[in-house]
Residue frames as qw, qx, qy, qz and C-alpha x, y, z in Angstrom:
[[0.153, -0.191, -0.963, -0.111, 5.44, -23.68, 13.84],
 [0.082, 0.520, 0.633, -0.568, 2.87, -21.78, 15.89],
 [0.263, 0.502, -0.131, -0.814, 2.35, -19.22, 13.07],
 [0.239, 0.117, -0.829, -0.492, 2.00, -22.04, 10.51],
 [0.081, -0.356, -0.918, 0.153, -0.63, -23.79, 12.66],
 [0.142, 0.566, 0.360, -0.728, -2.43, -20.48, 13.21],
 [0.237, 0.377, -0.447, -0.776, -2.38, -19.86, 9.47],
 [0.177, -0.085, -0.940, -0.278, -3.84, -23.31, 8.69],
 [0.037, -0.486, -0.800, 0.351, -6.63, -22.90, 11.22],
 [0.169, 0.583, 0.164, -0.777, -7.56, -19.36, 10.21],
 [0.197, 0.215, -0.673, -0.680, -7.56, -20.45, 6.57],
 [0.120, -0.321, -0.937, -0.059, -10.14, -23.15, 7.47],
 [0.024, 0.602, 0.523, -0.603, -12.14, -20.46, 9.29],
 [0.133, 0.435, -0.261, -0.851, -11.89, -18.14, 6.28],
 [0.192, -0.044, -0.837, -0.511, -13.40, -20.81, 3.99],
 [0.097, -0.500, -0.829, 0.230, -16.22, -21.28, 6.50],
 [0.062, 0.583, 0.190, -0.787, -16.84, -17.54, 6.43],
 [0.157, 0.243, -0.585, -0.758, -16.90, -17.64, 2.62],
 [0.145, -0.268, -0.932, -0.197, -19.43, -20.45, 2.68],
 [0.052, -0.586, -0.644, 0.489, -21.64, -18.63, 5.15],
 [0.104, 0.518, -0.070, -0.846, -21.55, -15.39, 3.15],
 [0.149, 0.049, -0.770, -0.619, -22.32, -17.26, -0.11],
 [0.132, -0.434, -0.891, 0.010, -25.35, -18.85, 1.49],
 [0.035, -0.610, -0.406, 0.680, -26.46, -15.51, 2.97],
 [0.144, 0.426, -0.320, -0.834, -26.31, -14.03, -0.53],
 [0.794, 0.343, 0.259, -0.430, -28.45, -16.85, -1.91],
 [0.497, 0.607, -0.594, -0.180, -25.53, -18.50, -3.71],
 [0.937, -0.058, -0.340, 0.049, -24.22, -22.08, -3.47],
 [0.662, -0.723, 0.120, 0.157, -21.89, -22.57, -0.46],
 [0.726, -0.182, 0.359, 0.557, -18.88, -23.30, -2.73],
 [0.436, 0.866, 0.236, 0.069, -19.49, -20.30, -5.06],
 [0.020, -0.945, 0.319, 0.065, -16.22, -18.55, -4.15],
 [0.830, -0.304, 0.418, 0.211, -14.02, -21.69, -4.28],
 [0.766, 0.485, 0.218, 0.361, -12.90, -21.32, -7.93],
 [0.143, 0.945, -0.122, 0.267, -11.36, -17.97, -7.11],
 [0.398, -0.760, 0.489, -0.156, -8.99, -19.53, -4.58],
 [0.992, 0.118, -0.008, 0.036, -7.65, -22.58, -6.38],
 [0.725, 0.239, -0.148, 0.629, -4.12, -21.16, -6.80],
 [0.153, -0.865, 0.015, -0.477, -3.65, -18.77, -3.92],
 [0.519, 0.076, -0.607, 0.597, -1.93, -18.17, -0.64],
 [0.458, -0.831, -0.302, -0.088, -2.66, -16.99, 2.85],
 [0.372, 0.468, -0.384, 0.704, -0.46, -14.46, 4.60],
 [0.604, -0.705, -0.357, 0.100, -0.32, -14.38, 8.38],
 [0.356, 0.524, -0.218, 0.742, 1.34, -11.30, 9.81],
 [0.495, -0.640, -0.446, 0.383, 1.95, -10.11, 13.36],
 [0.199, 0.726, 0.031, 0.657, 1.93, -6.31, 13.57],
 [0.521, -0.494, -0.422, 0.554, 3.38, -4.40, 16.52],
 [0.082, 0.799, 0.123, 0.583, 2.57, -0.77, 17.08],
 [0.504, -0.138, -0.509, 0.684, 4.78, 0.52, 19.93],
 [0.146, -0.830, -0.406, 0.354, 3.61, 3.34, 22.23],
 [0.403, 0.509, 0.197, 0.734, 3.96, 6.75, 20.62],
 [0.258, -0.346, -0.414, 0.802, 4.56, 9.83, 22.80],
 [0.255, 0.390, 0.017, -0.884, 2.55, 12.03, 20.40],
 [0.407, 0.261, 0.865, 0.132, -0.04, 9.75, 18.75],
 [0.352, 0.803, 0.338, -0.342, -1.92, 12.71, 17.28],
 [0.102, 0.780, -0.414, -0.458, 1.09, 13.36, 15.04],
 [0.078, 0.339, -0.890, -0.295, 1.37, 9.88, 13.55],
 [0.873, 0.044, -0.019, -0.485, -0.68, 6.98, 12.26],
 [0.622, -0.289, 0.726, 0.049, 0.22, 3.34, 12.72],
 [0.332, 0.189, 0.781, 0.495, -1.24, 2.67, 9.28],
 [0.184, 0.203, -0.089, -0.958, -2.96, 5.25, 7.14],
 [0.674, 0.331, 0.348, -0.562, -6.51, 4.99, 5.74],
 [0.173, 0.321, -0.809, -0.461, -6.89, 2.17, 3.24],
 [0.895, 0.079, 0.113, -0.424, -9.12, -0.57, 1.89],
 [0.568, -0.358, 0.723, 0.162, -7.47, -3.97, 1.79],
 [0.514, 0.466, -0.547, -0.470, -6.44, -5.35, -1.57],
 [0.061, -0.107, 0.985, -0.120, -7.91, -8.76, -0.81],
 [0.383, -0.426, -0.733, -0.367, -11.10, -10.70, -0.66],
 [0.516, -0.782, -0.085, -0.338, -11.21, -10.06, 3.05],
 [0.270, 0.444, -0.668, 0.532, -9.03, -9.90, 6.15],
 [0.739, -0.541, -0.400, -0.036, -9.51, -11.75, 9.40],
 [0.170, 0.618, -0.398, 0.656, -8.05, -9.65, 12.23],
 [0.725, -0.527, -0.425, 0.123, -7.36, -10.73, 15.76],
 [0.142, 0.725, -0.267, 0.618, -6.10, -8.08, 18.19],
 [0.388, -0.120, -0.695, 0.593, -4.97, -7.77, 21.80],
 [0.180, -0.728, -0.613, 0.247, -6.89, -5.72, 24.38],
 [0.183, -0.506, 0.022, 0.843, -5.42, -2.37, 23.25],
 [0.509, 0.737, 0.437, -0.080, -7.63, -0.53, 20.78],
 [0.250, -0.481, 0.390, 0.744, -6.23, 1.16, 17.73],
 [0.203, 0.280, 0.777, 0.526, -8.31, 0.04, 14.77],
 [0.278, 0.490, 0.270, -0.781, -10.68, 2.66, 13.44],
 [0.325, 0.383, 0.766, 0.402, -13.24, 2.36, 10.63],
 [0.079, 0.112, -0.098, -0.986, -14.78, 5.19, 8.68],
 [0.371, 0.508, 0.696, -0.346, -18.56, 5.51, 8.81],
 [0.320, 0.300, 0.622, 0.648, -19.86, 5.92, 5.33],
 [0.007, -0.826, -0.555, -0.098, -22.80, 8.20, 6.20],
 [0.128, -0.991, -0.039, 0.011, -20.79, 11.08, 7.67],
 [0.597, 0.616, -0.358, 0.369, -17.08, 10.15, 7.23],
 [0.454, -0.738, 0.374, -0.330, -16.49, 10.00, 11.02],
 [0.470, 0.334, -0.799, 0.174, -13.73, 7.68, 12.24],
 [0.785, -0.462, 0.027, -0.413, -15.04, 5.16, 14.80],
 [0.084, -0.530, 0.819, -0.203, -12.88, 3.26, 17.22],
 [0.810, -0.052, -0.525, -0.256, -13.34, -0.56, 17.12],
 [0.566, -0.586, 0.461, -0.351, -13.40, -2.01, 20.62],
 [0.357, 0.359, -0.861, -0.044, -11.17, -5.10, 20.77],
 [0.858, -0.255, 0.145, -0.422, -12.74, -8.33, 21.89],
 [0.192, -0.498, 0.845, 0.025, -10.38, -11.06, 23.00],
 [0.366, 0.033, 0.929, 0.034, -10.67, -14.48, 21.36],
 [0.540, 0.674, 0.452, -0.223, -12.61, -13.13, 18.40],
 [0.457, 0.069, 0.477, 0.748, -11.99, -12.03, 14.84],
 [0.257, 0.675, 0.119, -0.681, -12.87, -8.88, 13.03],
 [0.607, 0.392, 0.605, 0.336, -14.02, -9.41, 9.42],
 [0.014, 0.678, -0.135, -0.722, -12.77, -6.68, 7.08],
 [0.730, 0.539, 0.414, 0.070, -14.15, -6.91, 3.53],
 [0.354, -0.426, 0.396, 0.733, -11.68, -5.98, 0.79],
 [0.245, 0.430, -0.368, -0.787, -11.78, -4.90, -2.83],
 [0.161, 0.016, -0.912, -0.376, -12.67, -8.26, -4.36],
 [0.029, 0.432, 0.854, -0.287, -15.69, -8.72, -2.12],
 [0.212, 0.556, 0.155, -0.789, -16.98, -5.29, -3.08],
 [0.311, 0.329, -0.578, -0.679, -16.89, -6.21, -6.76],
 [0.124, -0.082, -0.983, -0.110, -18.18, -9.77, -6.38],
 [0.016, 0.522, 0.769, -0.370, -21.19, -8.61, -4.36],
 [0.134, 0.596, 0.447, 0.653, -21.87, -5.66, -6.69],
 [0.018, -0.444, 0.230, -0.866, -21.54, -3.27, -3.71],
 [0.715, -0.528, -0.369, -0.272, -23.64, -5.28, -1.30],
 [0.740, -0.541, -0.056, 0.395, -20.50, -5.55, 0.80],
 [0.305, 0.920, -0.162, 0.186, -18.22, -2.52, 0.49],
 [0.683, 0.185, -0.400, 0.582, -14.49, -2.62, 1.05],
 [0.480, -0.819, -0.289, 0.125, -14.04, -1.21, 4.53],
 [0.302, 0.726, -0.235, 0.571, -11.97, 1.98, 4.83],
 [0.750, -0.637, -0.149, 0.093, -9.93, 1.65, 7.98],
 [0.321, 0.719, -0.423, 0.449, -6.74, 2.83, 9.69],
 [0.751, -0.349, -0.442, 0.345, -4.65, 2.17, 12.78],
 [0.074, -0.880, 0.150, -0.444, -4.07, 4.92, 15.32],
 [0.536, 0.218, -0.635, 0.511, -1.32, 4.84, 17.94],
 [0.618, -0.726, -0.292, -0.080, -1.53, 4.92, 21.70],
 [0.110, 0.787, -0.418, 0.441, 0.74, 6.98, 23.98],
 [0.578, -0.553, 0.481, -0.360, 0.56, 4.54, 26.90],
 [0.757, -0.126, 0.641, -0.020, 0.59, 1.01, 25.53],
 [0.086, 0.324, -0.766, -0.549, 1.91, -0.80, 22.50],
 [0.781, 0.231, 0.245, -0.527, -0.48, -2.87, 20.45],
 [0.186, -0.207, 0.903, 0.327, -0.24, -6.21, 18.69],
 [0.753, 0.320, 0.134, -0.559, -2.53, -7.54, 16.00],
 [0.429, -0.081, 0.855, 0.280, -2.49, -10.89, 14.22],
 [0.530, 0.510, -0.096, -0.671, -3.67, -10.48, 10.67],
 [0.541, 0.103, 0.801, 0.235, -4.71, -13.28, 8.41],
 [0.350, 0.489, -0.278, -0.749, -4.88, -11.78, 4.95],
 [0.739, 0.176, 0.641, -0.108, -7.04, -14.49, 3.59],
 [0.656, 0.371, 0.502, 0.425, -5.62, -15.30, 0.26],
 [0.179, -0.499, 0.066, 0.846, -4.22, -11.81, 0.04],
 [0.355, 0.319, -0.391, -0.787, -5.59, -12.19, -3.41],
 [0.902, 0.251, 0.243, -0.254, -7.94, -14.42, -5.25],
 [0.801, 0.044, 0.410, 0.434, -5.92, -16.55, -7.70],
 [0.224, -0.459, 0.277, 0.814, -3.62, -14.36, -9.76],
 [0.020, 0.045, 0.701, 0.711, -5.35, -15.22, -13.08],
 [0.102, 0.564, 0.784, -0.239, -8.88, -14.89, -11.72],
 [0.024, -0.409, -0.344, -0.845, -11.26, -12.58, -13.56],
 [0.072, -0.387, -0.658, 0.642, -13.09, -10.57, -10.88],
 [0.228, -0.245, -0.383, -0.861, -16.55, -9.25, -11.69],
 [0.566, -0.123, 0.361, -0.731, -19.97, -9.06, -10.06],
 [0.204, -0.048, 0.978, 0.001, -21.23, -12.59, -9.53],
 [0.424, -0.184, -0.637, -0.617, -24.00, -14.09, -11.59],
 [0.466, -0.478, -0.738, 0.101, -26.98, -14.39, -9.28],
 [0.297, -0.565, -0.352, 0.685, -26.28, -11.02, -7.70],
 [0.063, 0.291, -0.244, -0.923, -26.94, -8.89, -10.78],
 [0.299, 0.521, 0.797, 0.061, -30.22, -8.56, -12.66],
 [0.207, 0.648, 0.432, 0.592, -32.19, -6.05, -14.68],
 [0.307, -0.915, -0.198, -0.171, -32.99, -3.85, -11.68],
 [0.478, -0.795, 0.334, 0.169, -29.42, -4.12, -10.35],
 [0.820, 0.537, -0.148, 0.133, -27.06, -4.47, -13.31],
 [0.807, -0.102, -0.133, 0.566, -23.29, -4.98, -12.89],
 [0.143, -0.984, -0.001, 0.106, -21.59, -1.96, -11.33],
 [0.337, -0.673, 0.563, 0.341, -18.05, -3.11, -12.27],
 [0.742, 0.526, -0.355, -0.215, -16.48, -4.29, -15.49],
 [0.975, -0.155, 0.022, 0.159, -14.49, -7.57, -15.37],
 [0.176, 0.860, -0.466, 0.112, -10.74, -7.28, -14.73],
 [0.811, 0.131, -0.513, 0.249, -7.75, -9.52, -14.12],
 [0.635, -0.768, -0.083, 0.009, -7.08, -9.66, -10.38],
 [0.799, -0.217, 0.059, 0.557, -3.32, -10.17, -10.70],
 [0.368, 0.488, 0.170, 0.773, -2.87, -7.09, -12.88],
 [0.333, -0.829, -0.164, -0.419, -4.88, -5.01, -10.41],
 [0.780, -0.596, -0.059, 0.181, -2.91, -6.35, -7.46],
 [0.713, 0.019, 0.083, 0.696, 0.48, -5.66, -9.00],
 [0.173, 0.622, 0.172, 0.744, -0.42, -2.15, -10.08],
 [0.498, -0.804, -0.134, -0.296, -1.94, -1.31, -6.72],
 [0.831, -0.443, -0.031, 0.335, 1.04, -2.80, -4.87],
 [0.596, 0.230, 0.088, 0.764, 3.59, -0.92, -6.97],
 [0.049, -0.768, -0.174, -0.614, 1.73, 2.30, -6.31],
 [0.682, -0.710, -0.168, 0.053, 2.31, 1.77, -2.57],
 [0.718, -0.378, 0.134, 0.568, 6.05, 2.28, -3.11],
 [0.427, 0.381, 0.314, 0.757, 6.06, 5.06, -5.73],
 [0.037, -0.497, -0.224, 0.837, 5.88, 8.79, -5.36],
 [0.245, 0.466, 0.717, 0.457, 2.96, 9.64, -7.65],
 [0.061, 0.028, -0.008, -0.998, 1.36, 12.87, -8.76],
 [0.594, -0.181, -0.355, -0.699, -2.02, 11.19, -9.14],
 [0.710, -0.338, 0.397, -0.473, -4.06, 9.00, -6.82],
 [0.209, -0.244, 0.946, 0.045, -3.23, 5.36, -6.34],
 [0.441, -0.071, -0.718, -0.534, -5.30, 2.91, -8.38],
 [0.417, -0.019, 0.651, -0.634, -8.51, 2.02, -6.54],
 [0.307, 0.272, 0.910, 0.051, -11.26, -0.46, -7.25],
 [0.330, 0.718, 0.336, -0.512, -13.41, 2.44, -8.40],
 [0.045, 0.499, -0.576, -0.646, -11.32, 2.53, -11.60],
 [0.009, -0.056, -0.945, -0.321, -13.36, -0.49, -12.73],
 [0.284, 0.485, 0.600, -0.569, -16.73, 1.01, -11.83],
 [0.225, 0.458, 0.667, 0.542, -19.20, 1.26, -14.76],
 [0.041, 0.240, 0.156, -0.957, -20.28, 4.84, -15.11],
 [0.388, 0.602, 0.660, -0.227, -23.92, 5.64, -15.95]]
């Protein structure tokens, strides 16, 4: 019951975040709503136990979330790292109690035509303390049948679309299957839909 209540409240928060971002981009507050008509929210509690040799293991390897965005709430033990785009350095995110970390995912990168990039991040382990994080994968996906493409109003002659339209559900399934397969080539990434000059 507590997880269900948490999920309901963070979903409300996620829609408020969407409205705020839409307005900040100069779009109507409800611009993202059609993408989430048939969708779900996943709430997950992750536990990363202490690791005697954290330099030899990762709690979760480098990745960009396959979502619109993730709302992350952590305890006081740090472990989340984000990669700085300018030089590739991994930066530790200091946890702040009673707050959320906004992590843009693949869909947001495409919708905003690269104004918001999917955030490459990872989880490192700690030798002294375990770590808990509550993750609200807001609508892990937009609706399965949604066509994801740069939003009208964010593209124009000087800044044309950087991505071709694609079916979100097909992308999600292919990307998810790649997580469990041993492949000789890289896993499908959002860059596969990038329009080349």
